[in-house]
N, C-alpha and C positions, 0 to 999 in steps of 0.2 A: 669267403664268408657266405653263409646260407642266404642272407637277405639279398646280397649282391647277385648270387647265382639265380635266385628266384626272379629278381627284377630283370636280369638279363634274358631269361626265358620269356618273360612277358613282353619285353621290348622286341625280341625277335619275332614274336607272334603277332603283336598288336601295334608295334612301333609306327607302322605306316599310317595309322589313324591319328597319330599325335597332332595336336594343334600347335603350329609353330608360332613363336612370339606371343604366347598367351597373355603374358603380363602387359604387353603393349596394347593388346586389344582391350583388356580390362581397364587400363589406365585411360585410354582414349574414351572409353565408355563413361568413366567417372568424370572426365573433363567435360564431355558433352552434357551430362546430366547437370553438372554444376552451372554451366552456361545457360542451359534451359531454365534452371531454377531462377537465376538472376533475371533473365529476360521475362519469363512468364509471371514471376512474382511482381515485377515492376509494371508490366504492361496489362496483365489480365487478373492479377491477384490470385494466381494459381501456383501452388507449390508442387512442382512436377514430381519431386522425390516421393511425395505421399502416395503416388500410384505405383511405386516400385518396392516399397517396404514389404517385408515378410509379414503377412497378416493371415493367420490360420483361417479365420472366419471368412475373409474375402476369397481366399484360395478355394475353400470348400463351396463357396457360392458361385465359382466359375472363373475367377481371375487367376488362371493357372500360371500366368507369366511371373507372378510374384514368387514362385518357387525358386527361380534363379535370378530374377531382376535385382534382388537386393545386393548382389555382389557388385553391382555398378554404382551403388550409392557412394558419393564422395564423402570424405571426412567433413564434419560440420565445423568449418573454420573460416578465417578471413581469406581474401583473395591471395595475399602474399603467402600465407601459410599453406594454402591449397596447392600452390605451385611447388613449394618445397616438398609437401607430402606426396604428391603424385610423382614427382621426379624420383623421390626416395623409393617409392613402391616399384617404379619401373626399373630403377637401378638394381635393387636387390633381386627382383624377379628375373631380370635378364641375366644377371650374374649367375644365379642358381641354374637357369636353363642352359647357359653356356657350359657350366661345370658338369651338370647331370645329363644333359640332353633333354630334348623336348618331351619325350615320353615320361621319364621319371618326374620331371617337374609338373607336367599335367596331372600325373597320378597323385602326387602330393597334394596339389591344390584341389583336385576332384574329391579325394578322401575327406579333406577338410570341409568342402561344400556339402557332401552327402551327410556327414556327421552333423553339421550345423542344421541342415534341413530336417533331419530326423529329430533332433532335439526341439527344433521349432514346432514341429507337429505335436510333440508331447507337451511342450510348455506354452505354445502359442506365441513364442518370442524367438527371434533370430536376428543377429547383426553380423556384418562382415568385419567389424573392428578386430575381434580376437582372431579371426581367420587370417587377416593380413598381418597381425602381430606375430602369428606363428611363422610366417615367412621371415620376419626379422630374426627370430630365434634360430631358424634354419640357416640363415645367412651368417649369423654370428658363429655358429658351429663350423661352418665351412670356411669362413674368412675371419677368424677371430682377431687378427691384427690389422684388418682394414681400418683406415683412419678417415673419419669424417670431421667436418667443421660444425661443431655444436653452436647453434644460434649464429652460424656463418662467421664465428669469431674464434671459438675455442676448439683446437684439435683434440680429438679423443678417439681411442680405439673402440671398435664395435663391441668387443668382448666386455668392456667395462659398462657400456650402456645396457648390454644384455643382463649383466648382474643386477643393475639398478631396476630393470624391468622385471626381473625374476622376483626381487623383493616386493615390488609393487603388486605383482600377481599374487604373491602370498598374502599381502595385506587385503587385496580384494576378496580372496577366498574366505577371509574372516569377516569382512564388513559388508559385502554385497548381498543382494537378495539371492534366494536359492536358484532362481532362473538364471541370473548372471553367473552364479557359481558353476552351474552345469555347462553353460556355453564356454566358460573359461577353461574348465577341465577338458572339454572336447578339443579345444585348440592345443592344449598341452599334450593330450594323448596323441594327436596327430604328429607332433614333433617327435615324441618318444617312439611312435611306430616306425619312423624312418631313421631315427638317430639313437635309439635306446642303447644298443650295444656299443656304439661309438662313444656315447656320453659316459657310460660306465667305465670304459677303457680310459677316457681322459681323466676321470676322477681318480682312478687307481694310479695313473701315471703322476698326477699332481701329488697324491699322498706319498708315493715312493720318493719323489724329489724332496718333499718336505721332510720325510723320515731320514733321508740321506743327509740333508743339511743339518738336521737336529743332531744326528749321531756324530757328524763331523765336528760340530761346535763343542761337543762334550769331550772330545779327545784332547 
């Protein structure tokens, strides 16, 4: 495949610069920010995450760290759910890195970051939520039959959760503000950039199987 050959060439040329265990670094950063939020909010009344959010006005005034610091913002949730969320991020990120290699995984995440930052400068708004959700879609495409315990109780394959998320994404494209729609489309575009041809092939394969079963039932 052309994409694979092109990525192989890039890997041979720049692979030595790849960051190993990138998702581990990001997840540890999220955990640290979450703990700092708990401590500083309780002790000092300071919400540390507010200094890390992507804010175009603050960036242009000199707070350049906000260009990248937003990727370390943890999900806004309870202590119990944050543990589950960070573990899930680490698991899917590590699995993709093991499958692809560090260079391709870094490139996938970097493309998502750059696109999100570009949109952030246009709209003044950027979050890491959809960026991390794009990881989930990538994981579902690579490991569709991987089974997780939903709510720690119900076993379900990742591909079914991906279908549910896809429906939710479509709903958000209809109901969300134009800024959220752009960020969402960027996350989807990043997945299609790396998996477009594979995704189309899978759709065609599913249609061929459906057509074969339909024709068999008519006989």
